[in-house]
N, C-alpha and C positions, 0 to 999 in steps of 0.2 A: 503495499500501500502506498509504504515513503517512498519508495521508488518512482513507483505509478506519479507522487505527488512533485514530486522532484523533478522530472519527466516533462511533466504539464509545466509546472514552474519557468521552465528554459526555455519551452515552447511559448509562451507567452512573454516573456522577456527577451527572448535572440538577436534584437536590435542594441541591446543595453550592454552588447558582450563586445560592439565597437567603442572603444574610447572617444571618440570624435561627436559621436549621437549621445553618450553617456554625458557628457560634461552639458550637452546644449541640453538635454533632456531634465537634466538637474535644476541649471540653472534657471531655465524654462517656468519648471513646475514653481520656484521659491517667487519670480516674477508674478507668476499666476496670481498665488494665493493672497498678494498684495493688489491684483489690480481684480480679484475678486469681495478682497473687504472692500474696496472704493464702492465697486459697482452696488454691494449692498448699503451703503452708507450716504452713498450718491442718492439711491433713490429713494432713502426716508429722511435726506435732504433736504429733496423736490415735493416730496408728502407735505411737510411741516411746515415748508413756507408758500406752498398754494392750499390755501382753506377749502376751494373750489377749483373746476376743472385739472384735478391729480391725476385721472385717466388721461387727457390729452397732453399734459403737460411731460406726461413719463414718456408717453410716442412722439413728442418733441424732440425728447432728451435723445433719446435712441436714433431719433432721426438727421439731425444734426451732427450726431456720432459717427453715424455711417454714411452720410451722404458724400462724405469724400471718398468712400470708397465707389461711389459711382462716377466719381469726376475725375479723379487721378490712380484708380489702380493699373489700368492699361497703361498708362505712363509709368507706370510703378513696374509693369511687366518687362517694358521696353529696356528701362533703367535697367532692373536686375540682370538681363541678360548682357547689356554691355558693362559696366561697372563691376568693382569687386562687393560681390554680394555681402560680405562680411563688414566691410565699411558702412555699405548702406544700413545693416541693419544695426550698428552702432549707434547711426546719427537718430537714425527713428527712434530708439530706445533712450537716450537723450532728449530730447525731444519732450517725450511724455512723462518721464522723471519729474522734466520742468514742471509742466504743466500740473504735473499731483503734486508738487509740494506749493506751487503757488493757490493750489485750489484750497492747501492746508489754511498757508496764510491768511487767504482773507476769509477762512470761519474763525481762524484762531483771533480775527482783533475785528469781528461781527462788523462785517463792511461785506456778506453776500448776499447775491441778488440772482434771480434766475436766469438773467442775461448773460452775465459771469458762468452760468456752469456751461450753457448751452456755448460758448463761446472757447471755454475749455473742451468740452467735449469735441468741437469741431477742429480744433488744432490737435488733438488727440486722433481726430479719426486723418485726418494730414497726414499725420506720421505713419499711422498703420498700413496705411493705401500703399505708402512705399517700404514699407518694412513690411508688409503680409508677402506677397510675391517674392519678395528677397529669400524670408525665412523658409516658405513654404517649398521655393526650387532646388534652397539649398540643402535640405532632409535628401534628397535623394544620392547625392555626392557622398554619403555620410554614412552607405550605408550600402550592401547588395543590392541589386535589383529582384531577387527572389526576399528579400528579409524586408522589402519597399511594404507593403502589407503592415506589416508586425509594426516595423519603425513611426507608420499614419497612425496605426491604433493604439501605441503608448502615447504618441504626442498628444492625443484626444485623452487617455487616461492621466497624464500629468497637470491636465487643463482641467479634468472633472475632477482629480482628487482634489485642487484647489480648490474648488467651486464645492466640496463639501468640508474643506478644513478653514476657505475663507471665510463665510459666512458665518462659522462658528465663532473664530478668534474676531472676525466685526461684529458678533452681536454680544460677547464680553467688551471690546473696545468699545463701545455705543454706550454698554452701563457702567462702565468703569472708568472711562476717560474720555468718552465724546467721539464726536465726528475728526476732530484734531488728526487724532493716533491712527486711523484710518487711512486717513489721506497720506499724511506722513511716511507711516510705514510700508503703503504703496511705492511711492517716493523711492525709498531706501531699496526696497526689492529692486527694482533697474540695477542696480548694480551687481548683484549677481550674475544675471543674463546675459551684461555687457563683459564680464571679467570673460563668463565662459565663451560666448563669440571671441572673445580676445586670447583664450589659449588655444583654436581649433588648426589643425595641419591643415587644415584646405587652401591649396592653389588656384586663385582666378584663372579661369583659362577664358577668354575675351573673346567674345560674340565672332561668327563668321556671318559673311553673307552685308548685304546695304549698308552701309554707313547711317544712310538717312531714317531717322528716328519712324519717318512718318511711313516710310515704305516699311522697314521692318514692323511698326503696327499692322499696319496693313497685310502682310504674311502672315503675323499670328491668328488674324480676324477670316482670313479667307483658308486659313487650312483648318479650324475649327467651323465653321462653316460647311467644310466639302466632307467632315468624318462625322457621317450620321451619331452614330457611338457618343462622341466627343460632345455634339449638339444636343442629344438629349439628354445627358446628365447635365449639361448647364443648365438646360430647362428646369430639370428637374431641382438641382441644386436652388434656384430661382424660388418656387412654390414650394418645395418644402423650410426654407425660411418666412419667405411671406405669407404660409398661413398656417407653421408649426411654433416659430416662436414666439410670439404672442402671447401664449403660454405661459412663456415666463418674465416676460413685459409688464402683464397684469396680476403677478400674483400679490404687492402691495394695494392691489383695489380689493383682490378677493379676500385677501384677509381681512382689508376696514370695512366694507360693506357684505359680503357674507355670510363670515362669521362674527363679526365686530371684535377683533381680538387687533393685539401692540407686535410693535417689531418679535417681539418672540416668537411668533408661528409664523410670524413671513419670515427670519430667520429657518426656524423648523423647516418650513414649504422647498426654500432654497436649498436646505443642507439635502432633501431627501429626492429633490429632481438631481442633485449632483452626485449623490451615489447611486442611484439609478443608469445616473452617464456612468461612471465608472463601472458597473457592471457591465453595460454595451461597449464601451469600449474593450474593456477585458475579454468580451467575446471575440468580439472580428480581430484582435491579437492572437486567441486561441487559434482560432477560425486557419486564417492569414489567406494567403493568395486559395481558391478556391473557381474549380467548375460551380459558374451560375450563380455568380455573384449577382451580375444586371438583376437576375428575377426574384432574389431574395431580398434586393433592396427594394422591387417595386411592392412586393408582399409586405414589406418591414412598414412601408409609407403609408400604404394601406392601412395598418395596423393603427398607424399612430395618429390617424384621422380617427377611428372610432375611440380609441383614449380618449384625446380632446374633448370631444364631442360628453362624452361620458363623465369629464373632469367638470366643463359645464353644467351639468344636469345636476348634479353632487352636491346636497347641503350636509353630508354627513360626514363628519372631521376624520374619523379614519378611511374611509371609503377615499373620499378627497387624496389624503397620504398617500395610500397607496398607487389611487392613477398616477398621482405627480410621479410619483417611484416610476411606476411603468413609461410614463411619459417621457421622465428624462433619458430612461435608457435606450427608447426606440427612436428620440431625438439624435441621440451620440449616435448610435450604433448606422444609421441613415447615413449622418453629416460622414464618418469616417468611410465607409462602405464608396460613397459616393467620391471624393476625393481622391481614396486609393485608385480607384478605376480611370480618375482622369491622371492622375501620375504616372499610371501606368503605360494609358497611353498615349500618351505626351512625350514627344522626341525630345532627347537631350538640349539641340537647340534650339529648340523653340518652348523648352520649358517655361518660363518664364513668363511669357507673352501668353501661353496657353493655359496657365495657372491664375493669371491676373483676368483672364476674362470670365475663367468657373469664378473667378472671387468676388468679381462685380455683380454678376448674376447674384452669390449666394450671398457674398454682403449686401451685396443692393438690395437683397429683398426683403432682409430684415428691418432697414430704416421705415422703406417703405409701407411695410407692415403694420409694424407698432404704427405709424403716423395714419395711416386711412383705419385701422384698427381702432385707433384711439380715436380718431373720429367719430366712427361709427356708434360709439359706446357713449359721444355728447349726445347721439340722433337717436340711439334707442332706449339711452335711462340704462345699459344692463352690460357689462362685460359679461356675463356668463352667455348671453346672447348671440356677442360676437364671437367668442369662443366657440362656440357650436358650428357657427356658419363657418368657421375658418374647417373647423375637423371635419366637417361633411365636403367642404372643397375638396381636401385633403386628399381624401377618399377616394373621390370621383380621377383625381389628377391621376393619381397611380392608377386607377382599374381603365382610365382609357389608353396609357401609355402600356399597358398589355396588351392592348390590343393591336398596335404601329406595328409595324416591321422596319423597325432602328438599328438590329441584331443588337440590342442590348441585352436581351434575353439570354442568348446564345455568351455573353462573355463570363 
């Protein structure tokens, strides 16, 4: 039995056997913990500052933080194929660190307003628009191709371990020290990932092909457009983020309006969603690269929609917690599998651009979904109604994709 457990553990952690990936993974984990601490504190700060229309401002904050993905990520993908990805990542982390420390200072001096939160979210989003493609396209350089799905799943694990650990620490920090501690600790956490990136042994290989950025961008767009599998994955990434992530965005509103409770339950909700996400990522890491990943992805996305509808209808606390745990698992399983398939299909010389196109769809779907869903809440007067609509549409998108001939089911 012990031998089987050890064998399963080695299979789940296969990519961690490689030094550079291990360094980046640990640094990213510590930074992600800080990021989730800030997410929890920032959401509660917005709810505290806005006595009315909290759902709208939560959606607006998500929108302004993610809209740079729509504006700049394609350019970031071209830059990631041209520039030294390590240097680009370090600059991105420094900008995000500065934004976190600025927010901590504003709260400490009691000079904080909604527009300042939104502006700092936008600046952070710009940094992520350039750092995201560099980070995603760097991972395949750290592990062999056959280990890539495992590495991507492990990356999801670190992010979602942080989703479990970060809200727990944030909850205690909010109760004992206040919001300044959450924002300040997030700023400090970027130092760890900067140190990890600086220690990597990756050699920068300049991109070949046309030197003109516009021509390179056009080449990446044409490649994705002419590949039915990549095109379908990009569309699925958009809809899964647009319709699925409001499940997490509106948790503060569900906490206050449905269950009439405070930050304690909100922290529990975030922790449960993160724990489910870790389970989902562990499952992907254990399964690794296999046949029929595409069909499995479509089935799981349909199940995610059903779970979202069920959560929206639940007024029983224990059932809502169970559904949120399952929803977190399905979200990350779908995201990890989609990202793995995109990375496996992208050629090395186009990886930055292909990944950036996918990220525009995936990361762009999140703010648009948050903004539109937040507006619908103000019109319909109920966050659960909007979540039910999103879940039903998410299942329909998956079922429709199953009927199309795009080659995804055969991957």
